[in-house]
Phi, psi and omega in degrees: 000131179213158178208152172233127177244126175241121191273358175051041177251174182290344179266005176054048181281134173212160183220135176233123182228142182218137174228126174236140180228125175277114184290338179280316185255343181083002179290151185226148177228130179239136179223133179224132173227131178218144174211157183202140175281145175238103185072202185272341187229012179233152175215140175243139182224139176238132174231134178216139177221130183226138175248130183233140178058031179260045184250003176281127184299337179276352181276127178300337180280357181305324181294343180258004187305325181256024186248031175300152191215133176219127181221132174241124185238136174242121183244145174240129178259143177215000000 
């Protein structure tokens, strides 16, 4: 299940979210990306990725079990 929301505002705000669930192993993957302009020359962005229940050795996602990721970025344009 995934969705992209674009808010059509002057700050160019958008959100991308994804959830995947393996029905055989129960492993789950969550992904979120969001960004927004702050004024005319700044932008803030959030990226997050999480793996849940990916600890079964027969599951291909096992190699990513300890690879959760969170990043917050502040950019300045000139």
